[in-house]
C-alpha positions in Angstrom: 64.4 80.3 64.5 62.6 83.3 63.1 65.0 85.4 60.9 66.4 88.3 63.0 65.6 86.8 66.3 68.5 87.0 68.8 69.8 83.7 70.1 69.2 83.6 73.9 71.7 82.1 76.3 70.7 78.7 77.6 69.5 78.6 81.2 72.3 78.0 83.6 75.0 78.7 81.1 77.9 80.7 82.6 78.2 84.3 81.5 80.9 85.1 79.0 84.1 86.0 80.8 86.7 88.5 79.9 89.5 90.4 81.6 87.2 93.5 82.1 84.6 91.5 83.9 87.1 89.8 86.2 88.9 93.1 87.0 85.7 94.9 87.7 84.7 92.1 90.2 88.1 92.3 91.9 87.8 96.1 92.3 84.4 95.7 93.9 85.7 93.2 96.4 88.8 95.4 97.2 86.6 98.5 97.7 84.0 96.8 99.9 86.0 94.1 101.7 89.7 94.9 101.4 92.5 93.5 99.3 92.9 90.5 101.6 89.4 89.3 100.5 90.6 88.9 96.9 91.3 85.3 95.7 90.7 83.6 92.5 88.0 81.5 94.1 86.3 84.6 95.6 86.3 86.5 92.2 85.1 83.4 90.4 82.1 83.2 92.8 81.5 86.9 92.2 81.2 86.5 88.4 79.3 83.2 88.5 82.2 81.1 87.2 84.9 78.7 88.4 88.5 79.5 89.4 89.7 77.3 86.5 87.8 79.5 84.0 89.6 82.6 85.5 93.0 81.1 84.9 92.4 81.2 81.1 92.5 85.0 81.5 94.6 85.7 84.5 97.7 83.9 85.6 97.4 84.3 89.3 96.3 86.7 92.1 99.3 89.0 91.6 98.5 89.5 87.9 94.9 90.1 88.8 95.9 92.8 91.3 98.2 94.4 88.7 95.3 94.4 86.2 93.1 96.2 88.8 95.7 99.0 88.9 96.4 99.2 85.1 95.3 102.5 83.7 93.7 103.9 86.9 96.0 107.0 86.8 94.6 107.9 83.3 91.1 108.3 84.7 92.2 111.9 85.7 94.0 113.9 83.0 97.6 115.1 83.7 97.7 118.7 84.9 99.7 121.3 83.0 103.0 121.5 84.8 105.0 124.7 85.4 108.5 125.0 84.2 110.0 125.9 87.6 111.2 122.6 89.2 110.0 123.5 92.6 106.5 124.4 91.4 106.5 121.3 89.2 107.3 119.1 92.1 104.5 120.6 94.2 102.0 120.3 91.3 102.7 116.6 90.7 102.5 115.8 94.4 99.2 117.6 94.8 97.9 115.8 91.7 99.0 112.4 93.1 97.2 113.1 96.4 94.0 114.2 94.6 94.1 111.2 92.2 94.4 108.6 95.0 91.8 110.4 97.1 89.3 109.8 94.3 90.1 106.1 94.2 90.7 104.9 97.8 90.6 101.2 96.8 93.9 101.7 95.0 95.6 102.4 98.3 94.6 98.9 99.5 96.4 97.4 96.6 99.4 99.6 96.9 99.7 98.6 100.5 101.2 95.3 99.3 104.3 97.2 98.5 105.4 95.9 95.1 102.5 96.6 92.8 101.9 99.8 90.8 100.1 101.1 87.7 102.9 101.5 85.1 101.1 104.5 83.6 101.3 106.3 87.0 105.1 106.2 87.0 105.3 109.5 85.2 104.6 111.2 88.6 107.7 109.5 90.1 109.7 110.5 87.0 108.6 114.2 87.3 109.3 114.4 91.0 112.8 112.9 90.8 113.6 115.0 87.7 112.4 118.1 89.5 114.5 117.3 92.5 117.6 116.8 90.2 116.8 120.1 88.4 116.7 121.8 91.8 120.2 120.7 92.7 119.8 117.5 94.6 122.0 114.6 93.8 120.6 111.3 92.6 120.4 109.7 96.1 118.7 112.7 97.6 116.3 113.1 94.7 115.1 109.5 95.1 114.7 110.0 98.8 112.8 113.2 98.2 110.3 111.3 96.1 110.0 108.7 98.8 109.3 111.4 101.4 106.6 113.0 99.2 105.1 109.6 98.5 105.1 108.6 102.2 103.2 111.8 103.1 100.6 111.3 100.4 100.0 107.7 101.1 100.1 108.1 104.9 97.8 111.1 104.9 95.1 109.3 102.9 95.3 106.1 104.8 95.1 107.8 108.2 92.4 110.2 107.1 90.3 107.2 105.9 90.9 105.4 109.2 89.8 108.5 111.1 86.7 108.8 109.1 85.8 105.2 109.7 86.2 105.6 113.4 84.2 108.8 113.5 81.3 107.0 111.7 81.2 104.2 114.4 78.7 105.2 117.0 80.1 102.7 119.5 83.7 103.8 119.3 85.5 104.6 122.5 87.1 108.0 123.1 90.7 108.2 122.0 93.5 110.8 121.9 93.0 113.7 122.5 89.4 113.6 123.7 90.3 111.0 126.4 92.6 113.4 128.1 91.3 114.8 131.4 92.4 117.3 134.0 94.3 114.5 135.7 96.6 114.4 132.8 97.5 118.1 132.9 100.5 117.6 135.2 102.3 115.2 132.9 100.8 116.4 129.6 100.1 120.1 130.2 100.3 121.3 126.6 98.3 118.4 125.1 95.6 118.7 127.8 95.4 122.5 127.1 94.9 121.9 123.4 92.7 118.9 123.5 89.4 120.8 123.2 90.6 122.6 120.0 92.6 119.7 118.6 90.3 118.9 115.7 90.3 122.6 114.7 94.0 123.0 115.0 95.0 119.9 113.1 93.1 120.8 109.9 95.4 121.7 107.1 95.5 122.4 103.4 97.2 119.6 101.5 98.9 121.9 99.0 100.3 124.0 101.9 101.7 121.0 103.7 103.2 119.5 100.5 104.8 122.9 99.7 106.4 123.0 103.2 107.7 119.4 102.6 109.1 120.2 99.2 110.7 123.5 100.4 112.3 121.5 103.3 113.7 118.9 100.8 114.9 121.4 98.2 115.9 124.3 100.5 119.6 123.6 101.2 120.3 122.8 97.5 118.5 125.8 96.2 120.2 128.0 98.8 123.6 126.7 97.8 122.9 127.5 94.2 121.9 131.1 95.2 
């Protein structure tokens, strides 16, 4: 071989595998086909390898999914947080919503219920601590975090579903567009608002999260004067 010439890979030789390659393939599958499409066999096919080769790098599917989440929260820098616990709680909740909106595939993994990015737990820590600093006891502080999280997760999932339906040219009309004058007797208010429903249901995420946080913290803050 001529000195300085790079050694070429033999034809048909499998590409060099590593955790980064495997995780990137899994993320593509989740984003395009859903988390249910991920399997060791499917990922191996995606990277041009065999399931057995993957097991040298990843123990099982659960570990693979955990690796897909690892470090995703660090893609967006932490915001500067205010000192006031109410304002801090709102700021973290808004940041959480914005972070997940940028990476919708993460929601598909989180839907499994027991997987998370450890580096994202600072948001849960800040919300719980802010609730405690606002006068909530431990149980109510944890429930306050769950309420905020349920809004963030549910809002993003339902918004994505609505966008998918809107992009389908063959979709059938649904609530409220399916309401007609015949429904006015039983559903007078909904029928009246049906024509303006899309306009009326638009909201600012920060405004909604502020209302939720104020509802959660209100009694304790009032009691403290």
